[in-house]
MIDREN-726940 format. One record per residue (C-alpha): y, x, z. Coordinates in nm, 2 decimals. Each point is the difference from the previous one (the first is absolute). Example, Ala and Ser with C-alpha at 12.3 -4.5 7.8 and 13.67 -1.06 7.14 Angstrom:
residues 2
PAMAR/py/px/pz
PAMAR/-0.45/1.23/0.78
PAMAR/0.34/0.14/-0.07
//
This chain:
residues 260
PAMAR/py/px/pz
PAMAR/-0.64/-0.78/1.78
PAMAR/-0.27/0.14/0.23
PAMAR/0.05/0.28/0.26
PAMAR/-0.17/0.33/-0.08
PAMAR/-0.35/0.06/0.15
PAMAR/-0.14/0.35/0.02
PAMAR/-0.35/0.14/-0.03
PAMAR/-0.04/0.38/0.05
PAMAR/-0.32/0.17/-0.12
PAMAR/-0.12/0.35/0.10
PAMAR/0.04/0.14/-0.35
PAMAR/0.07/-0.09/-0.36
PAMAR/-0.37/-0.04/-0.09
PAMAR/-0.07/-0.25/0.27
PAMAR/0.33/-0.18/-0.09
PAMAR/-0.11/-0.04/-0.36
PAMAR/-0.35/-0.12/0.10
PAMAR/0.13/-0.25/0.25
PAMAR/0.27/-0.13/-0.23
PAMAR/-0.26/-0.05/-0.27
PAMAR/-0.22/-0.20/0.23
PAMAR/0.30/-0.20/0.12
PAMAR/0.09/-0.08/-0.37
PAMAR/-0.35/-0.11/-0.09
PAMAR/0.00/-0.24/0.29
PAMAR/0.34/-0.14/-0.10
PAMAR/-0.10/-0.05/-0.36
PAMAR/-0.32/-0.17/0.09
PAMAR/0.17/-0.23/0.24
PAMAR/0.27/-0.09/-0.25
PAMAR/-0.26/-0.07/-0.27
PAMAR/-0.20/-0.22/0.24
PAMAR/0.31/-0.19/0.09
PAMAR/0.17/-0.04/-0.34
PAMAR/-0.25/0.10/-0.26
PAMAR/0.18/0.32/-0.10
PAMAR/0.21/0.28/0.15
PAMAR/0.31/0.19/-0.10
PAMAR/0.07/0.36/0.10
PAMAR/0.28/0.24/-0.09
PAMAR/-0.12/0.36/-0.02
PAMAR/0.19/0.32/0.07
PAMAR/-0.04/0.35/-0.14
PAMAR/0.04/0.33/0.16
PAMAR/-0.24/0.20/0.21
PAMAR/-0.05/-0.27/0.26
PAMAR/-0.03/-0.29/-0.24
PAMAR/-0.25/0.19/-0.22
PAMAR/-0.20/0.11/0.31
PAMAR/-0.03/-0.36/0.11
PAMAR/-0.13/-0.10/-0.35
PAMAR/-0.25/0.28/0.00
PAMAR/-0.12/-0.10/0.34
PAMAR/-0.04/-0.36/-0.11
PAMAR/-0.20/0.12/-0.30
PAMAR/-0.25/0.18/0.21
PAMAR/-0.03/-0.28/0.27
PAMAR/-0.33/-0.18/0.01
PAMAR/0.20/-0.32/0.07
PAMAR/0.19/0.01/-0.33
PAMAR/-0.25/-0.23/-0.16
PAMAR/0.11/-0.27/0.25
PAMAR/0.31/-0.04/-0.22
PAMAR/-0.02/-0.24/-0.29
PAMAR/0.18/0.24/-0.24
PAMAR/0.05/-0.24/-0.29
PAMAR/0.20/-0.22/0.23
PAMAR/0.24/0.27/0.11
PAMAR/0.35/0.04/-0.14
PAMAR/0.14/0.35/0.03
PAMAR/0.37/0.09/-0.03
PAMAR/0.21/0.31/0.06
PAMAR/0.30/0.06/0.22
PAMAR/0.14/0.26/-0.23
PAMAR/-0.09/0.22/-0.30
PAMAR/0.12/0.32/-0.16
PAMAR/0.14/-0.09/-0.34
PAMAR/-0.22/0.24/-0.20
PAMAR/-0.23/-0.05/-0.30
PAMAR/-0.32/-0.20/0.03
PAMAR/-0.28/0.22/0.14
PAMAR/0.23/0.26/0.15
PAMAR/-0.18/0.15/0.31
PAMAR/0.32/-0.05/0.21
PAMAR/-0.01/-0.38/-0.05
PAMAR/-0.12/-0.20/0.30
PAMAR/-0.22/-0.22/-0.22
PAMAR/-0.17/0.31/-0.15
PAMAR/-0.07/0.14/0.35
PAMAR/-0.12/-0.34/0.12
PAMAR/-0.25/-0.02/-0.29
PAMAR/-0.14/0.33/0.09
PAMAR/-0.02/-0.07/0.37
PAMAR/-0.15/-0.34/-0.01
PAMAR/0.07/-0.25/-0.29
PAMAR/-0.23/0.16/-0.26
PAMAR/-0.29/-0.04/0.24
PAMAR/0.03/-0.36/0.10
PAMAR/-0.02/-0.32/-0.21
PAMAR/0.37/-0.10/0.00
PAMAR/0.12/-0.25/-0.26
PAMAR/0.23/0.20/-0.23
PAMAR/0.22/-0.30/-0.04
PAMAR/0.06/0.00/0.38
PAMAR/0.10/0.36/0.02
PAMAR/0.38/-0.02/-0.04
PAMAR/0.11/0.35/-0.09
PAMAR/0.37/0.07/-0.03
PAMAR/0.11/0.08/-0.36
PAMAR/-0.02/0.36/-0.13
PAMAR/0.28/0.19/-0.18
PAMAR/-0.19/0.00/-0.33
PAMAR/-0.06/-0.38/0.00
PAMAR/0.18/-0.29/-0.16
PAMAR/0.32/0.07/0.20
PAMAR/0.01/0.36/-0.11
PAMAR/0.23/0.19/0.22
PAMAR/0.19/-0.30/0.13
PAMAR/-0.10/0.00/0.37
PAMAR/0.22/-0.30/0.08
PAMAR/-0.17/-0.21/-0.26
PAMAR/-0.34/0.11/0.13
PAMAR/0.10/-0.09/0.35
PAMAR/0.13/-0.35/-0.11
PAMAR/-0.34/-0.05/-0.17
PAMAR/-0.19/0.08/0.31
PAMAR/0.23/-0.24/0.20
PAMAR/-0.09/-0.27/-0.26
PAMAR/-0.37/0.07/0.04
PAMAR/0.03/-0.04/0.38
PAMAR/0.20/-0.32/-0.04
PAMAR/-0.27/-0.14/-0.24
PAMAR/-0.26/0.07/0.26
PAMAR/0.19/-0.17/0.29
PAMAR/-0.10/-0.36/0.08
PAMAR/0.19/-0.28/0.17
PAMAR/-0.15/0.10/0.33
PAMAR/0.16/0.34/-0.03
PAMAR/0.36/-0.14/0.02
PAMAR/0.14/0.29/-0.20
PAMAR/-0.01/0.22/-0.31
PAMAR/-0.30/0.21/0.12
PAMAR/-0.35/-0.09/0.12
PAMAR/-0.06/0.01/0.38
PAMAR/-0.20/0.32/0.00
PAMAR/-0.27/0.01/0.26
PAMAR/0.06/0.37/0.06
PAMAR/0.27/0.22/-0.14
PAMAR/-0.05/0.37/0.07
PAMAR/0.27/0.27/0.00
PAMAR/-0.01/0.37/0.05
PAMAR/0.29/0.14/0.21
PAMAR/0.17/0.31/-0.14
PAMAR/0.14/0.29/0.21
PAMAR/0.35/-0.14/-0.08
PAMAR/-0.10/-0.35/0.12
PAMAR/-0.03/-0.14/-0.36
PAMAR/-0.26/-0.27/-0.08
PAMAR/-0.11/-0.10/-0.35
PAMAR/0.29/0.16/-0.20
PAMAR/0.27/-0.12/0.23
PAMAR/0.18/0.31/0.11
PAMAR/0.27/0.03/0.27
PAMAR/0.35/-0.10/-0.11
PAMAR/-0.10/-0.06/-0.37
PAMAR/0.09/-0.33/-0.17
PAMAR/-0.36/-0.13/0.00
PAMAR/-0.03/-0.02/0.37
PAMAR/0.32/-0.22/0.01
PAMAR/-0.14/-0.25/-0.25
PAMAR/-0.01/-0.35/0.14
PAMAR/-0.05/-0.22/-0.31
PAMAR/-0.25/0.16/-0.24
PAMAR/-0.37/0.05/0.10
PAMAR/-0.06/0.30/-0.22
PAMAR/0.25/0.27/-0.11
PAMAR/0.01/0.31/-0.22
PAMAR/0.08/0.31/0.21
PAMAR/0.22/0.27/-0.15
PAMAR/0.06/0.34/0.14
PAMAR/-0.27/-0.01/0.28
PAMAR/0.02/0.31/0.21
PAMAR/-0.37/0.05/-0.03
PAMAR/-0.14/0.07/-0.35
PAMAR/-0.03/-0.17/-0.24
PAMAR/0.35/-0.14/0.03
PAMAR/-0.07/-0.32/-0.19
PAMAR/-0.22/-0.26/0.17
PAMAR/-0.07/-0.37/0.05
PAMAR/0.00/-0.15/0.35
PAMAR/-0.04/-0.32/0.19
PAMAR/0.31/-0.08/0.20
PAMAR/0.02/-0.08/0.37
PAMAR/0.02/-0.37/-0.06
PAMAR/-0.32/0.02/-0.20
PAMAR/-0.17/0.21/0.26
PAMAR/0.09/-0.25/0.27
PAMAR/-0.17/-0.28/-0.18
PAMAR/-0.34/0.15/0.10
PAMAR/-0.20/-0.16/0.28
PAMAR/-0.07/0.35/0.13
PAMAR/0.17/0.33/-0.07
PAMAR/-0.19/0.32/0.09
PAMAR/0.18/0.33/0.01
PAMAR/-0.21/0.31/-0.02
PAMAR/0.10/0.34/0.12
PAMAR/-0.21/0.31/0.08
PAMAR/0.10/0.36/0.06
PAMAR/0.26/0.18/0.20
PAMAR/0.24/-0.01/-0.30
PAMAR/0.03/-0.38/0.06
PAMAR/0.06/0.01/0.37
PAMAR/0.38/0.01/-0.01
PAMAR/0.01/-0.28/-0.26
PAMAR/-0.23/-0.22/0.21
PAMAR/0.21/0.06/0.32
PAMAR/0.33/-0.08/-0.19
PAMAR/-0.13/-0.32/-0.16
PAMAR/-0.15/-0.13/0.33
PAMAR/0.30/0.08/0.21
PAMAR/0.25/-0.25/-0.12
PAMAR/0.13/0.17/-0.32
PAMAR/0.16/-0.22/-0.27
PAMAR/-0.20/-0.08/-0.32
PAMAR/0.26/0.16/-0.23
PAMAR/-0.02/0.33/0.18
PAMAR/-0.38/-0.03/0.08
PAMAR/-0.16/-0.24/-0.25
PAMAR/-0.33/0.00/0.19
PAMAR/0.18/-0.18/0.28
PAMAR/0.07/-0.30/-0.23
PAMAR/-0.36/-0.04/-0.11
PAMAR/-0.14/-0.30/0.20
PAMAR/-0.26/-0.26/-0.06
PAMAR/0.04/-0.37/0.06
PAMAR/-0.29/-0.02/0.25
PAMAR/-0.08/0.37/0.07
PAMAR/0.15/0.34/-0.04
PAMAR/-0.26/0.27/0.07
PAMAR/0.07/0.38/0.02
PAMAR/-0.32/0.19/-0.05
PAMAR/0.05/0.36/0.11
PAMAR/-0.19/0.31/0.09
PAMAR/0.08/0.20/0.31
PAMAR/0.21/0.25/-0.18
PAMAR/0.23/-0.26/-0.16
PAMAR/0.04/-0.17/0.34
PAMAR/0.08/0.32/0.18
PAMAR/0.38/-0.06/0.02
PAMAR/-0.01/-0.36/0.11
PAMAR/0.15/-0.08/0.33
PAMAR/-0.27/-0.08/0.25
PAMAR/0.13/-0.35/0.04
PAMAR/-0.10/-0.07/-0.36
PAMAR/-0.34/0.18/0.01
PAMAR/-0.28/-0.26/0.01
PAMAR/-0.20/0.03/0.32
PAMAR/-0.35/-0.06/-0.15
PAMAR/-0.01/0.14/-0.35
PAMAR/-0.33/0.13/-0.14
//
């Protein structure tokens, strides 16, 4: 796995704009190299801010939207269309305004879908969808995502992998149902750390003073069970995209010398 690299921006607005520009470049490069691109989206305030910034960027039309696969790192197990679902928020922030191929928007199942209230069956179905999309070149049960984005919670959780809970300890399955999450709603679907680590690049997003302690813990040698963000690494790159407030408790030795 790759060692973490840090970029610290002056504020959360600049962070969202710069991250959106970075993502556009990464998608365009992947499409030029392989014909298509595969990205895992994240929800929350930072993930949605990035999507909104991408939607207003003049460079967004450089992306060949019909040749982009979109996946999610986690989802709240709520009814289809619920405003708290990540897919609902992503549609409002970006997806409804760009020509994505609906068949390549891989939303996680809703609680009123074919699996009803069985979150474990829903998680297994998403794992099967990932496996079906993986090719021989991926050498595993999930595609080699070009970029997998994760928000970092104040407790160091990423996706719906919370400290000490069973999901963060999972080593075999790629997707799990999460029961009893400490953050509402308690029932969720999440990629596991093995699935996250299949990505070429993992980007961790954190902005705001309430994230500063979590960032410092995750980047200071904590274990992944106690600090799940510490275990989120990409195969070729692990990038922490921060604003100054979120980076404020980092030891100076970790603070990048030339961040924008």
